[in-house]
N, C-alpha and C positions, 0 to 999 in steps of 0.2 A: 333562682330566677324570680325576680319580683315583677310587679305590674309595670307597664310602660307609663312613665310619667313625663317623658320628654318627646316632643313630636316635631318632625319635619313635615311641612305641608306645602302644597302648591295650589294657588287659586288662579282662576282665569278672570280677568277683568272684562267689562263690557266692550272694551275696544279690542278684545282678542289677545291681549298681552298676558304673560304669566307673571305672577309674583310668587316667590318662594321665601319661606321663613321658618322660624323656630318658635315654638310655644309650649307651654305646659298645659294649656286648655284650648283645644281646637275650636270648640263651639263659642267660647267667649271671645277668642281672637277674631273669628269670622264676624261676630256681632260688631266688634269694634271697627273692623274694616268697613262694614256696610253702614255704620253710623258716621263714617268719615273721621274716626278717631284712631284709626290704625296707622299703618306706615304712610309716610308722606306720599310714596309712589301710588298707593291705591286711592288716595283722596281724589275725588272727581272722576274716578274710573269705575265707580260702582254702578249697579250692584255687582258684587263679585260672587263667584261660585267655586266651591271646593272641588278640585279635580283629583287630588291625591293627598293622603296623609299616612304616615307610618310612625308608629311608636318605637321608642328606644329606651333602654334602661338608664342611659346616662345622657347628660346634656351634650357632652363631647361627641358622642356617636351621632346624635341628631344634627348637630351643627356641621359635622364632617359631611353628612349626606347632603345638607343644604349647600355647602361650599362646592361639592362635586357637581351637583345639579346646575349650579350657577356657572360652572366652567363649560358646560355643554353649549353647542350652537342651538339655535331654534329648531332646526330639523331633528337634531339628536334628542332634544327635550320632547318633541312631539312623538317620536318613535318610542321613547322610554315610557311615556304616559299611555300610549296606545297599547304597548305590551302589558302594562299594569291592568288596563281595562279588560284585556283578553284573559289574562291569567294572574290571579291575585298574588301579590307579593313579589312578582318577578322584578319589577323596577326597584323595589327596596333592596332586594338581594344584590342587584347590580351596583347600587349606590354604596352598599356596605363593603364592597371590595374595590380594589384599585381599578379604575377605568382605563 
């Protein structure tokens, strides 16, 4: 088991919407989002704040978690993120398995 070099992350925009993505460097990606140089979706919706990040050993695992998160409804996303804030890693474990 190596160090986690691939991350699935979720940010909350100032308008309350979520943006989920993949990155190899969470801090740098947040910086880009807040500079207006990140994803087109987050431009004009800043400042953004990180609400969840989970590291994975492979890009495929991280992108699979991102895809599964994006398939959820807004209430499901909120429940999953609330569970993560109550108990660390619960949300990531759920995303790592079939929903």
